[in-house]
C-alpha positions as CSV (number, residue, x, y, z in Angstrom):
1,M,-0.1,0.2,0.0
2,R,2.9,2.3,0.8
3,N,4.4,1.7,-2.4
4,L,1.4,2.6,-4.4
5,W,1.1,6.0,-2.6
6,I,4.6,6.7,-3.3
7,A,3.6,5.8,-6.8
8,A,0.8,8.0,-6.9
9,A,2.4,11.1,-5.4
10,L,5.6,10.6,-8.1
11,A,2.6,11.0,-10.7
12,A,0.8,13.9,-8.9
13,L,3.9,15.6,-8.8
14,A,5.3,15.2,-12.3
15,P,5.5,18.4,-14.6
16,G,1.9,18.8,-15.9
17,A,0.2,16.3,-13.9
18,P,-3.0,17.8,-12.6
19,A,-3.8,17.1,-9.1
20,L,-6.0,14.1,-8.0
21,A,-9.4,14.8,-6.9
22,A,-10.2,11.5,-4.7
23,P,-12.4,11.8,-1.7
24,P,-10.3,12.5,1.7
25,A,-10.3,8.9,3.3
26,A,-12.4,8.4,5.9
27,S,-11.3,10.0,9.8
28,S,-12.6,11.4,13.1
29,C,-11.5,15.0,11.1
30,V,-13.4,14.6,8.1
31,T,-16.3,13.1,9.3
32,C,-16.4,15.5,11.9
33,H,-16.0,18.8,9.8
34,A,-18.1,17.7,7.1
35,N,-21.5,17.3,9.5
36,P,-23.5,20.3,8.8
37,D,-25.0,20.4,12.4
38,L,-21.6,21.3,13.5
39,F,-20.0,23.1,10.9
40,D,-21.6,26.0,8.3
41,G,-20.9,25.9,4.6
42,A,-17.5,28.0,5.0
43,R,-15.8,25.7,7.4
44,R,-17.2,22.1,5.4
45,K,-15.9,23.6,2.3
46,I,-12.4,22.9,3.7
47,V,-13.1,19.1,3.3
48,D,-13.9,19.5,0.0
49,S,-11.1,22.1,-1.1
50,F,-8.7,19.3,0.3
51,R,-9.6,16.9,-2.4
52,A,-7.6,18.8,-5.2
53,D,-4.7,19.3,-2.7
54,V,-1.1,18.1,-3.4
55,H,-0.8,16.7,-0.3
56,A,-4.1,14.6,-0.5
57,A,-3.0,13.0,-3.7
58,V,-0.2,11.4,-2.3
59,G,-2.2,10.1,1.2
60,I,-1.1,12.8,3.2
61,S,-4.4,13.8,5.5
62,C,-5.4,16.3,8.2
63,Q,-3.7,14.6,10.9
64,D,-0.4,14.6,9.4
65,C,-0.4,18.4,9.8
66,H,-2.7,18.8,12.4
67,G,-2.0,16.2,14.7
68,G,-4.8,14.2,16.6
69,N,-6.3,10.6,16.2
70,P,-7.8,10.0,13.0
71,D,-10.0,6.7,14.1
72,P,-13.5,7.1,12.2
73,K,-15.1,5.8,15.5
74,L,-13.8,9.1,17.5
75,A,-15.6,11.6,15.0
76,E,-17.4,13.9,17.3
77,D,-15.1,13.4,20.3
78,P,-13.0,15.7,21.7
79,G,-10.6,12.8,22.5
80,A,-9.5,12.8,18.9
81,M,-7.6,16.1,19.2
82,D,-5.9,15.1,22.5
83,P,-2.7,17.2,22.6
84,K,-0.9,14.5,24.9
85,F,-2.1,11.6,22.2
86,A,1.4,9.7,22.5
87,A,1.2,8.0,18.8
88,N,0.4,11.9,16.9
89,P,-0.2,14.7,19.6
90,Y,-2.9,17.4,18.4
91,R,-1.0,20.3,17.2
92,G,-4.0,22.2,15.8
93,A,-3.8,25.5,13.4
94,P,-0.5,26.8,13.7
95,K,-0.2,30.7,14.6
96,R,1.0,33.0,12.0
97,A,4.6,33.3,13.1
98,D,4.9,29.4,13.3
99,I,3.7,28.5,9.6
100,P,7.4,28.5,8.2
101,R,8.3,26.0,10.9
102,F,5.0,24.1,10.7
103,C,5.5,23.3,7.0
104,G,8.8,23.0,7.5
105,R,8.5,20.0,9.6
106,C,8.2,18.2,6.0
107,H,9.3,20.2,3.7
108,S,12.8,20.8,5.3
109,D,13.2,16.9,5.7
110,P,15.2,15.4,2.9
111,E,14.6,11.8,3.8
112,Y,10.9,12.4,4.1
113,M,10.5,14.5,1.0
114,K,12.5,12.6,-1.4
115,R,9.9,9.6,-0.8
116,F,7.7,11.8,-3.4
117,R,10.2,13.1,-5.4
118,P,14.2,12.7,-5.4
119,G,14.5,16.3,-6.8
120,L,12.3,18.1,-4.2
121,R,14.3,20.9,-2.7
122,V,14.0,21.1,1.1
123,D,15.8,24.5,1.9
124,Q,12.9,26.7,1.1
125,E,12.2,27.4,5.0
126,R,16.1,28.3,5.5
127,E,15.7,30.5,2.5
128,Y,12.6,32.2,3.8
129,A,14.5,32.9,7.0
130,T,16.9,35.2,4.6
131,S,14.0,36.9,3.1
132,V,12.8,40.3,4.2
133,H,9.5,38.8,4.8
134,G,11.2,36.1,7.1
135,K,13.3,38.7,9.0
136,L,10.1,40.7,9.8
137,L,8.1,37.5,10.6
138,A,11.0,36.9,12.9
139,Q,10.9,40.5,14.5
140,G,7.3,39.6,15.4
141,D,5.4,41.4,12.2
142,T,2.7,38.9,11.4
143,K,1.4,40.9,8.4
144,V,4.3,39.8,6.1
145,A,3.5,36.8,3.6
146,T,4.0,33.2,4.9
147,C,3.5,30.0,3.2
148,V,0.2,30.1,3.1
149,D,-0.5,33.3,1.6
150,C,1.2,32.4,-1.4
151,H,0.3,28.7,-1.9
152,G,-3.0,28.5,-0.2
153,V,-4.0,26.2,2.9
154,H,-6.1,23.4,2.5
155,G,-6.5,23.7,-1.9
156,I,-2.6,23.8,-2.2
157,L,-2.3,23.4,-5.9
158,A,0.8,22.0,-7.8
159,V,3.2,24.8,-9.1
160,N,2.5,23.8,-12.5
161,D,-1.2,23.7,-12.1
162,S,-2.7,26.3,-14.1
163,R,-4.9,27.4,-11.4
164,A,-2.4,27.7,-8.7
165,P,-1.5,31.1,-7.5
166,V,2.0,30.1,-7.9
167,F,1.7,29.4,-11.3
168,P,3.6,31.8,-13.8
169,K,0.7,33.6,-14.9
170,H,-0.6,34.6,-11.7
171,V,2.5,35.1,-9.5
172,A,2.0,38.8,-10.4
173,E,-1.2,39.2,-9.1
174,T,-0.3,36.9,-5.9
175,C,2.8,39.2,-4.5
176,G,0.1,42.2,-6.0
177,G,-2.3,40.8,-3.3
178,C,0.0,42.4,-0.6
179,H,2.4,44.7,-2.5
180,A,-0.4,46.8,-4.7
181,D,-2.5,47.4,-1.8
182,P,-1.8,50.7,-0.4
183,R,-3.4,50.3,3.0
184,R,-1.7,47.3,3.9
185,M,2.0,48.7,2.5
186,A,1.5,52.2,4.3
187,A,3.3,50.9,7.5
188,Y,6.6,49.8,5.3
189,H,9.4,51.6,4.0
190,L,12.2,51.8,1.7
191,P,15.8,51.2,3.0
192,D,16.7,54.7,2.8
193,G,13.4,55.7,4.3
194,R,11.4,56.3,1.5
195,P,7.6,54.9,1.4
196,L,7.4,51.6,-0.3
197,P,5.7,51.9,-3.8
198,V,2.5,50.0,-4.9
199,D,2.9,50.5,-8.3
200,Q,4.9,47.4,-9.1
201,L,2.0,45.5,-10.2
202,A,0.7,47.8,-12.3
203,R,3.8,49.1,-13.8
204,W,4.7,45.5,-14.8
205,R,1.3,44.7,-16.7
206,R,2.5,47.3,-18.9
207,S,6.3,45.5,-19.5
208,V,7.6,43.6,-22.2
209,H,7.5,41.0,-19.9
210,A,3.9,40.8,-19.4
211,A,3.0,41.0,-22.8
212,A,5.5,37.9,-23.9
213,M,3.3,36.3,-20.7
214,F,0.0,37.1,-21.7
215,D,0.0,37.9,-25.4
216,K,2.5,35.0,-26.6
217,D,1.6,32.8,-23.9
218,D,5.2,32.4,-22.6
219,L,5.7,30.9,-19.0
220,T,9.4,31.7,-19.1
221,A,9.0,35.4,-19.4
222,P,10.1,36.8,-16.1
223,T,7.6,37.7,-13.2
224,C,8.2,38.7,-9.5
225,N,9.7,35.4,-8.2
226,D,12.4,35.1,-11.3
227,C,14.1,38.4,-10.0
228,H,13.4,38.5,-6.4
229,G,13.5,34.9,-5.7
230,N,10.9,32.3,-4.2
231,H,11.3,31.6,-1.1
232,G,14.6,33.6,0.0
233,A,16.6,36.6,-0.3
234,T,18.5,37.7,-3.4
235,P,20.6,35.2,-4.6
236,P,24.6,35.6,-3.9
237,G,26.3,37.6,-6.2
238,L,23.3,39.3,-7.3
239,E,24.2,42.8,-5.7
240,S,24.2,44.1,-9.5
241,V,20.8,44.1,-10.9
242,A,22.9,43.2,-14.4
243,F,23.2,39.8,-13.2
244,V,19.5,39.4,-12.8
245,C,19.0,40.7,-16.4
246,G,22.0,39.0,-17.8
247,Q,20.6,35.6,-17.2
248,C,18.2,36.2,-20.0
249,H,20.0,39.0,-21.7
250,G,23.5,37.6,-21.7
251,R,24.7,39.7,-25.0
252,E,23.7,42.7,-23.3
253,A,25.0,42.3,-20.0
254,D,28.4,41.4,-21.1
255,L,28.6,44.4,-23.3
256,F,27.6,46.5,-20.6
257,R,30.3,44.9,-18.2
258,A,33.0,45.6,-20.9
259,S,32.0,49.4,-21.6
260,A,32.7,52.4,-19.9
261,K,29.4,53.2,-18.5
262,R,29.6,50.9,-15.9
263,A,32.7,52.3,-14.1
264,G,30.8,55.4,-14.6
265,F,27.8,54.3,-12.8
266,A,30.1,53.1,-10.1
267,G,31.7,56.5,-9.4
268,H,28.3,58.5,-9.8
269,N,26.8,56.0,-7.1
270,E,30.1,57.0,-4.5
271,Q,29.4,60.6,-5.7
272,L,25.6,60.0,-4.3
273,A,26.6,58.4,-1.4
274,G,28.6,61.3,-0.2
275,A,25.8,63.9,-1.5
276,G,22.7,62.2,0.3
277,G,21.7,60.8,-3.1
278,K,20.8,64.3,-4.6
279,C,22.1,65.0,-8.1
280,S,21.8,68.7,-7.6
281,T,24.3,68.7,-5.1
282,C,26.8,68.5,-7.9
283,H,24.8,69.7,-10.8
284,E,23.0,73.3,-10.9
285,P,20.5,74.4,-12.7
286,P,19.5,74.6,-15.8
287,E,21.3,71.4,-16.1
288,P,19.1,68.4,-16.6
289,Q,20.8,66.7,-14.2
290,A,19.7,69.2,-11.5
291,R,16.0,68.3,-12.3
292,L,16.4,64.5,-11.5
293,T,15.0,63.7,-8.4
294,T,13.8,59.9,-9.1
295,I,17.5,58.8,-9.3
296,H,19.0,57.7,-5.7
297,G,21.7,55.3,-7.5
298,F,22.3,53.8,-10.6
299,S,21.5,50.3,-10.8
300,E,22.9,49.2,-14.3
301,C,20.3,48.0,-16.7
302,A,17.0,49.4,-14.3
303,T,18.6,52.8,-14.5
304,C,17.7,53.1,-18.4
305,H,15.0,50.1,-18.4
306,D,13.6,50.6,-15.1
307,N,13.0,47.8,-12.9
308,H,9.1,46.8,-13.3
309,A,7.8,48.8,-16.3
310,I,10.1,47.4,-18.4
311,V,8.3,48.7,-21.8
312,R,9.8,47.5,-25.3
313,P,12.8,49.8,-25.8
314,T,12.7,51.9,-28.6
315,V,14.7,54.7,-30.7
316,A,12.9,57.0,-28.4
317,M,15.1,56.3,-25.7
318,L,17.7,57.8,-27.9
319,A,18.4,61.6,-28.0
320,P,18.3,64.2,-29.9
321,L,15.0,62.8,-31.9
322,P,14.0,64.2,-35.0
323,A,11.3,65.7,-35.4
324,I,9.0,63.1,-36.8
325,P,9.3,59.3,-36.6
326,C,8.7,59.3,-40.3
327,A,12.0,60.4,-40.6
328,F,13.9,57.5,-39.6
329,C,12.3,55.2,-42.7
330,H,11.6,58.0,-45.2
331,E,14.5,60.9,-44.7
332,G,17.4,59.8,-43.1
333,P,20.2,61.7,-41.7
334,G,21.2,62.7,-45.0
335,Q,21.6,61.3,-48.7
336,P,25.4,61.1,-50.0
337,L,25.8,63.2,-53.0
338,G,24.6,61.8,-56.4
339,E,22.5,58.8,-54.5
340,K,19.4,58.5,-56.3
341,R,17.0,56.4,-53.8
342,E,13.0,56.4,-54.8
343,P,11.2,57.2,-57.8
344,G,9.8,61.0,-57.8
345,A,6.6,59.8,-57.6
346,T,6.9,57.8,-54.2
347,R,8.9,60.6,-53.0
348,R,6.1,63.0,-53.7
349,N,3.4,61.1,-52.1
350,Y,5.5,60.6,-48.9
351,E,5.7,64.4,-48.9
352,R,2.3,65.0,-49.2
353,T,1.3,62.8,-46.8
354,R,4.0,64.1,-44.2
355,D,3.0,67.9,-44.7
356,A,-0.6,67.1,-44.5
357,L,-0.2,65.5,-41.1
358,L,2.0,68.4,-40.2
359,A,-0.6,70.9,-41.0
360,V,-3.1,69.0,-38.9
361,A,-0.5,69.0,-36.2
362,K,0.2,72.9,-36.3
363,K,-3.6,73.4,-35.4
364,S,-3.2,71.4,-32.2
365,N,0.2,73.4,-31.6
366,L,2.0,70.0,-31.2
367,Q,5.5,70.4,-30.7
368,G,8.4,68.5,-29.6
369,E,7.9,65.2,-27.7
370,A,4.3,65.6,-28.2
371,L,4.7,65.9,-32.3
372,F,6.8,63.0,-32.2
373,D,4.3,60.7,-30.0
374,W,1.4,61.7,-32.2
375,M,3.2,60.8,-35.5
376,V,3.7,57.6,-34.1
377,D,0.0,56.9,-34.0
378,R,-0.7,58.6,-37.4
379,A,1.9,56.5,-38.9
380,M,0.3,53.3,-37.4
381,A,-3.0,54.3,-39.0
382,L,-2.1,55.3,-42.3
383,P,-3.9,53.7,-45.4
384,N,-1.1,52.9,-47.2
385,H,0.4,51.3,-44.4
386,L,-2.6,49.3,-44.3
387,E,-4.7,46.2,-45.8
388,Q,-7.7,44.5,-45.2
389,G,-7.5,41.0,-43.1
390,P,-9.5,38.2,-43.9
391,E,-12.2,38.9,-41.4
392,G,-12.4,42.6,-43.1
393,E,-10.0,44.4,-40.3
394,R,-7.4,46.9,-40.9
395,K,-4.0,45.4,-40.3
396,Q,-0.7,46.8,-41.3
397,R,1.0,45.5,-44.0
398,P,3.6,42.7,-43.7
399,E,6.9,44.6,-45.0
400,F,5.5,47.6,-42.7
401,A,4.6,45.5,-40.0
402,R,8.1,44.2,-40.0
403,L,10.0,47.5,-40.5
404,F,7.8,48.9,-37.5
405,A,8.7,46.0,-35.4
406,K,12.5,45.6,-35.9
407,F,13.1,49.0,-36.4
408,R,11.3,49.6,-32.8
409,I,9.6,53.0,-33.8
410,G,7.9,54.3,-30.3
411,K,6.9,56.7,-28.4
412,T,8.6,58.8,-25.6
413,Y,6.1,57.6,-22.9
414,F,4.0,54.9,-21.5
415,T,0.7,54.8,-19.1
416,Y,-0.6,52.8,-15.9
417,P,-3.3,53.0,-13.4
418,D,-2.2,54.5,-10.3
419,P,-3.5,51.8,-7.7
420,V,-3.6,54.8,-5.0
421,T,-5.8,57.3,-7.0
422,G,-7.1,55.0,-9.6
423,K,-6.1,57.7,-12.4
424,E,-4.0,57.0,-15.3
425,I,-0.2,57.7,-14.9
426,R,1.8,58.9,-17.6
427,A,5.6,58.1,-17.4
428,N,8.2,59.1,-19.4
429,V,11.0,56.5,-20.7
430,V,14.5,57.4,-19.8
431,R,16.3,59.2,-22.5
432,C,19.7,60.3,-22.9
433,S,19.2,63.5,-22.7
434,D,17.8,63.0,-19.2
435,C,21.1,62.8,-17.3
436,H,23.6,64.1,-20.2
437,S,23.7,68.0,-20.9
438,P,24.1,69.1,-24.2
439,S,27.0,71.1,-23.0
440,P,29.9,69.7,-20.8
441,V,30.2,70.2,-17.2
442,L,33.7,68.8,-17.0
443,A,36.5,69.3,-19.2
444,G,35.8,68.2,-23.1
445,A,33.0,67.3,-25.0
446,P,29.7,66.5,-24.1
447,V,30.6,62.7,-24.7
448,G,26.8,61.1,-23.5
449,L,24.8,63.1,-25.6
450,Q,27.4,62.9,-28.7
451,T,27.1,59.1,-28.4
452,G,23.6,59.0,-28.2
453,A,23.2,61.2,-31.1
454,G,25.8,58.8,-33.0
455,F,23.7,55.8,-32.0
456,L,20.7,57.9,-33.9
457,A,22.6,59.1,-36.8
458,G,23.7,55.3,-37.7
459,M,20.2,54.0,-37.1
460,R,18.6,56.4,-39.2
461,E,20.7,55.9,-42.0
462,L,20.4,52.3,-42.1
463,T,16.7,52.4,-41.5
464,G,16.2,55.0,-44.4
465,L,18.4,52.7,-46.5
466,T,16.5,49.7,-46.0
467,G,13.2,51.3,-46.2
468,S,14.1,52.9,-49.6
469,A,15.2,49.3,-50.7
470,E,11.9,47.7,-49.3
471,R,9.7,50.4,-50.9
472,T,11.5,50.2,-54.2
473,L,11.5,46.6,-54.5
474,L,7.8,46.4,-53.1
475,A,6.8,48.9,-56.4
476,A,9.0,46.7,-59.0
477,R,7.5,43.4,-57.1
478,R,3.5,45.4,-57.6
479,G,4.6,45.9,-61.2
480,G,5.1,42.5,-61.9
481,V,8.8,42.1,-62.1
482,E,10.5,39.2,-59.7
483,T,12.5,40.7,-56.9
484,R,12.7,37.5,-54.7
485,A,16.9,37.2,-55.3
486,A,17.0,40.7,-53.4
487,L,15.1,40.1,-50.4
488,P,18.0,37.9,-48.6
489,E,19.9,41.7,-48.6
490,I,17.0,43.1,-47.0
491,D,16.9,40.5,-44.4
492,Q,20.6,41.0,-43.6
493,A,20.4,44.5,-43.5
494,V,17.4,44.1,-40.9
495,D,19.4,41.6,-38.7
496,A,22.2,44.1,-38.6
497,Q,19.4,46.9,-37.4
498,I,18.6,44.5,-35.1
499,E,21.9,43.8,-33.9
500,L,22.6,47.7,-33.5
501,E,20.1,47.6,-30.9
502,V,21.7,45.6,-28.7
503,L,25.3,47.1,-29.6
504,V,24.3,50.5,-28.0
505,H,25.0,48.7,-24.7
506,T,28.8,49.3,-26.0
507,F,27.9,52.6,-25.0
508,S,30.5,53.6,-28.2
509,A,29.8,55.2,-31.4
510,A,33.4,55.2,-32.2
511,P,34.2,55.0,-36.1
512,N,36.1,51.6,-35.2
513,G,33.6,50.7,-32.8
514,A,31.4,47.6,-32.9
515,F,28.2,49.7,-33.6
516,E,29.7,51.6,-36.6
517,K,31.3,48.4,-37.9
518,K,27.7,46.9,-38.0
519,R,26.2,49.9,-39.5
520,Q,28.5,50.0,-42.3
521,E,28.0,46.0,-42.8
522,G,24.1,46.5,-42.5
523,A,24.6,49.5,-45.0
524,V,26.3,47.4,-47.7
525,H,23.4,44.8,-47.5
526,A,20.9,47.7,-47.5
527,R,22.6,49.6,-50.7
528,A,22.6,45.9,-52.4
529,A,19.0,45.8,-52.0
530,L,18.4,49.1,-53.2
531,A,20.5,48.9,-56.3
532,A,18.5,45.4,-57.1
533,G,14.9,47.1,-56.7
534,Q,16.2,50.2,-58.9
535,Q,17.2,47.6,-61.3
536,A,14.2,45.6,-61.1
537,L,12.4,49.2,-61.6
538,G,14.1,50.1,-64.6
539,E,13.5,46.5,-66.1
540,L,9.5,47.3,-65.4
541,T,10.1,50.9,-67.1
542,Y,11.6,49.0,-70.3
543,R,8.8,46.3,-70.2
544,R,6.1,49.2,-70.3
545,D,8.3,51.4,-72.8
546,G,8.5,48.3,-74.9
547,L,4.7,47.5,-74.5
548,A,3.9,51.1,-75.5
549,V,6.1,51.0,-78.6
550,S,4.6,47.8,-79.5
551,L,0.9,48.8,-78.8
552,G,1.7,52.0,-81.3
553,F,3.2,49.7,-83.9
554,I,0.2,47.5,-83.9
555,G,-2.4,50.5,-83.3
556,L,-0.7,51.8,-86.9
557,L,-0.8,48.7,-88.0
558,L,-4.3,48.3,-87.5
559,V,-5.2,51.8,-89.0
560,G,-3.2,50.9,-92.1
561,L,-5.3,47.8,-92.1
562,G,-8.4,49.5,-91.8
563,L,-7.5,51.6,-94.8
564,K,-6.9,49.6,-97.0
565,I,-10.0,47.6,-96.2
566,R,-11.6,51.1,-96.8
567,E,-9.9,51.2,-100.1
568,I,-11.0,47.9,-101.3
569,S,-14.3,48.4,-100.6
570,R,-14.2,51.5,-102.5
571,R,-12.9,49.8,-105.3
572,E,-15.5,47.2,-105.2
């Protein structure tokens, strides 16, 4: 019988296996607590909910946790709950401060737990003691989260059960049950004395991680416990958030660690530590740094990308931006002398569309970032960027959808609901110009802003070339000319653009740097695609001219034939 229970345990705890829903074995506990004469519906529900519990699935029942004599004959007999019962003293429900030890009686016992699955961890209780929750609980704060707040009590589901509160898609909501509650968190503060924020859940919901989790059904996307840990404190070596992010974003983390920016952050943190955490101590108005009040330390990745609201990075993080986002694909930073890109009709159509939109924006007095953001929305909705889907919906044409996605055109802000007021909060993305002044503060040039400008110029040239090539090939393809041979060049140019978005983490736009080399490589492919497109358009023009000449010749023949027929008819 014992081996049968262990086999059931292994099956129930295997990845993807649902918890068994067999009725609890008859015992004094079940018989008594299921009695409607003694307990109301809510209390009797404990027996029903325990049916799906992972413990019930492996044969563990009430008395294994709470103690007591399970003999069914003792149902409704107070003797069943005798704390002096030698075989299994009755322990009852634990006090909140004792819950980790209560669960740890089994979960910290390697010999016992490995009867169910050899790979089960048995260090959760020790890890919990190192966490903020565990330390506060040890100090007498019973409002902090314990095992049951995350896993439940009598209906505990396996972590891979999609209904479990600790299933990846539910973790953020589970943590947010406390951390998004302003009243519950009002008594807690950050180490520097500032109030503990309660908007982490609302901000995370706007992140690329949440989008991957819910829109793409990617259960590996990071949620709270992936960065903060499951039971314990921050793991060793994670004093730098780059090590957390680097678990997934390894290339970016390696580039950052090798860059001069890392040393710059470390130096600034030393300065901030001695200046009371205020940038204005060293930077005076009107410098942009003097206005910074939200930065209390430079934490590598999170300084630019945030920690919870990690929205999709776009070119809007760089500076100085062009006046309108259209410039990235349609204008570029400048055309080399004598380089002819697109047909005149294509260019004129763009200029008419752009000028019409700018005229509308001018009437609304849109300028600067407001104009840029407004134009992002207009670009996404332009009729010539859209097509009709199979169900009548309007969607982006495939070629434009790819360019918008790969070239990362986006806004300078995002929004999220404030859990305190319920109002929509507008938060700006972090940009180079937020910290870097256009004029040097120390000796030398304003390197930071120059680097950002170098990144933007390189991206604009590559996106402009690639966009021109894409549109030229599209025009030829719509005219009936085969252009598939040039598509690999477009793909490689787009791949180079994606690589540039990674290489900004070198924080160097130097002529001999990795960013500039990759830009040049991408430009070679984009120009090759553009040349192929122009050749295809030339072939299309040749075909059309040849067709016009042929039609003209045929027309003359028909006219001549008609005249000849008329002459013959007149003779007859």
